[in-house]
N, C-alpha and C positions, 0 to 999 in steps of 0.2 A: 461465325456465319460465313455461308456459301459465297465463293465468288462470283462476278458478273457472267463468266463465262458459263458456270453450270446452271444460273438461273435462267438463261437464255435456252440453252439445251434442255431444261425441263420445260419451259414455256412451249417449246416448239414441240416437244412429245405430246403435252396436254393437248396442245391446237390438233395436231394430227388425229389424235384419239377422237376429240370433238368431231372434226370431219366425219370420221367414220359413223360415230354414233347418230350423227344428223342424218347420213344418208341412210341409216338403217331404220330411222325413225319415219323416214319419207316412203321409204319400199312397204314399211309395214303399213302405212295409212292407206297406200294403194292396193296392199293385200287385203285389209281390213275391210274394205269397202265391198269388193267381191267376195269374200266370205261372207259376210252378211247377208248380201242377195242370196247366196245358195242357202244361206240359214233359213231366213225368212221364208224362201219358197219352199222349204221342208216341213216347216211348221205346220200348217194347214192340214197337210196329207197325214201326217204324224199324229195330230191331236184326233182327227178323225177317224182314223185307222185303231186308234187307242178306245175310243168311245164304242165301236162297232164291237171289237174284241171283248172289252168290259161287258158290254149289254150280252153278248154270248154266253160269258161265263155264268150269267144268270139265266139262261133260256133253258127249257125243257128240251133238250135234244136227244136223239135215240143213238149217235153217236160221241162217246164224252172223249175228246180230244186229250192227249196227256198233257198238253200245255196248261188245261183248264181244270185238271185233278191234282188239288192239294194232297201231299203225303201225310199219312198218318204220323210218322215219326221223321223228325229231318235230324242225319247223322252227318250230312257231307253238304256243304256250300261251294258253290262255285262264284267266282268274283271277277268281272270283267273291268278293268282298269283303263280308263281313256286318258292319255297325256298326251304331251307335244314330241317332236322327234328332237327340237332344237331347244336350246336353253335361252337365257336372256329375255326371259318374258316375266320377269319378276317373281311374284310368288305363286304365279298360277299352278305349277306341277307341285310344290311343296303343299299349297292347300288341298288339294285333290288326294296326295299321297297320305297327306294327315288324316284325312277323313277315313280314307281305304284302311290304314293301320287301326284306327279307334274302331270301326265296324270290325276287322278282324279279330282284335283283340277281345270285343264283347262275344264272338263266336265261340272264341278258344276257351274263354271264361265258362261257355256251356258244353264243354268239351265236344264241340263239332269240328270235323276235319275241313280243310280248305283247299279249293284249288284255284288257281288262277289262270286266266288269260289276259295278257296286256298288248294292248294297242299302243303304241308310240313306244319310242326308243326309252325315253326317261321312265317310265314305269317298269317297262322289261329290264332296265340296269338296276333300278330300286328293288325291286321283289328279290332279281337274282342274288344281289347282294344280303338280304335279308333273310335268305333260306325258305322263301315262299316256293310250293310246288306249282312251277309255271308249265301248264299243258299245252299252251298254244301262244302265239304271238305274231304281230303286225307292225311291222315300222316301214321307214322310208316311205310314209304314204303321198308326200310332196304336198303343195298348197290345195289341191282339190280331192275332197275324197273320193275312191270308187269303190262301189259294193262289190265288185270281183276281188278286190284286195282284202276286202272285210270278210266274205264269205267262208272262207277256207278255215281261220282261226276260231270265228264262232260256231261253225258248224261241228269243231271239237268237243267244245262245251255243250251244246244243244244234243248231239249224240249220246255225250255221257248222260244228260239229265234224261232222255228216254229210256237209257238201258237201267237206268235204277242206281247208277254210280254217283250221281248228284241228285239233291233232293230239293234245292233252289238255286236260282240263279239270279245274281245282283250286279248292278252297273254304275261303276262311278265315272264322271265325268264334270267338266265344268260348264255350267248354263249361263249362258250371254244374257245379262240384263240389261248392260247398255256399256258405252265406251268405257266408263271409270270403274264400273262394279261389274264381276264375275263371281258367280257362288258354286262351289262345287256342290255336288248333289248325287246322293245314292238312290236308286230306286230298283224294286225287285221287278225282275222281268218274267221270270217262271216261278211258280205257275201263275197265271193270271187272278187276279181277282179284282172285280168292281170296286170294294173299296181302295186298294192301293191307289187306284187312280181318281179318288175325288168323286165315284159314282154314286148318287143319294140312294138309300135303301127305299124301296116301293113296297106298296102291298101285292104286287103283282109280278109276273114273270115275262120276259121278253119272248114273242114267238116267230118263228121263222119259216119261210118255205124254202126249201133246197131244190135247185136244180142244176145239174141231172139228180144229185144225190148227196146226203148230208156229209160223207166222208170226202169226198172230189172238194166241194165247196170249202169246207173246215179247215181242210189240210191245206189247200192253197191260201188259203185266207191267214189262217197262223204263220206260215211261212212269209207272207209279206208284212205281216204286223212285226214280226223279229227284226225283219230287214230294215221296215222302216225308222224303228226304233234306235236301231244301231247306226243306222246313216246319219238320223237325226243329231243322237249323241256327239258321233264324231265333227260333223258341221257344226255343233254349237261350240265345241271344244276348239275346233280351228279357228271361229271366228273370235272366241274369248282370248285363244293365244296371240293373234293380231292386235287384238286392243290391248292387251297388257304388254306387249313387246313394244307396242308404240308410245304406250304411256313412260315405258320403264327407258325406253332411249331417249325421250323428250326430258326427262328429269336427270339422265346421265349427261346430255348435252347443257343443260343450264347449270348443272353441279361443274361442268368442265369450266364454263365462262366464269363461274366465282373463283375456281382455283386459278385460272389465269391471271385474274383481276389481283387476286392478292400475290401472286408471284412476281405482277409486273411492278406493283407497289413494292416488295421485297427489294426488286432489281432497282428500282429508283433511288431508294433508300441505301443501298449497298454503293451506288455509282456516287451518288452524293456526298458519302462518306469518303469516298475514294479521293474525290477531288478536294475537298476539305481537307485532306490529309497532305495531300500534295501541295496546295497553297500554304498551308503551316510548314513544311518544310523549306519551302523558297524562302517563306518570308524570314526562318531560324536563320537560314544560312546568308540572306541580305543582311541581316542585322549584326550576325557574327562578323563578316567582312568589314 
């Protein structure tokens, strides 16, 4: 059995760890509220531009944008993986990367080549360790997503799609449902199709009047569409990250309290045994005299 001094040292160590996890829980709670506000502010715009772009894919337009034209044969797939830069957020990154690996396995079974763009340090490290072909990356995004930091890595993937080097582009990120639930999702970004976003089939096509011209309007709209979806995905992932970290740190704090209780009980038992032993020795000595 461990001595009293060793047990006191363990109790002190666990208590110090508990202070850290409690502080991290409070910080994550504060950041989560701000991340939720950003995420909720981005959702209406993102959903509306999805609907407009999906309707546009069904319209009879004189200028077929490359984002709207599906390839006859798919030989190469681009995957954008959104993860966090830091750990200690439960199974958030693990679940997203598991989904990404599952999709990559399906594509490899179909003899498709895969290239990856990683947003977040955890996804970049995982894909590099597993031998994936990473063509661009973004990390150290901080607590607030900035579109300027995302445009560069995403443009590499988009340029590959426009050049014909990539036939489809998908994105994996974690969707924020509520504080206790975050779901990893995989969506197809390019080419855009109405069915991909739940647009119902109608017996008619959408008609638009473009001013000053179809090419100018559609090019700008498609760029805004991609930017909105990427920003929303990163905002959703950051809100999920803070929620998952808050829950994980609260669980760690509660577990530390249980460990301290068990160690305190063990310390009391050890101390009582030592006192009993000393009394027995004193009584035995007195009896011998």
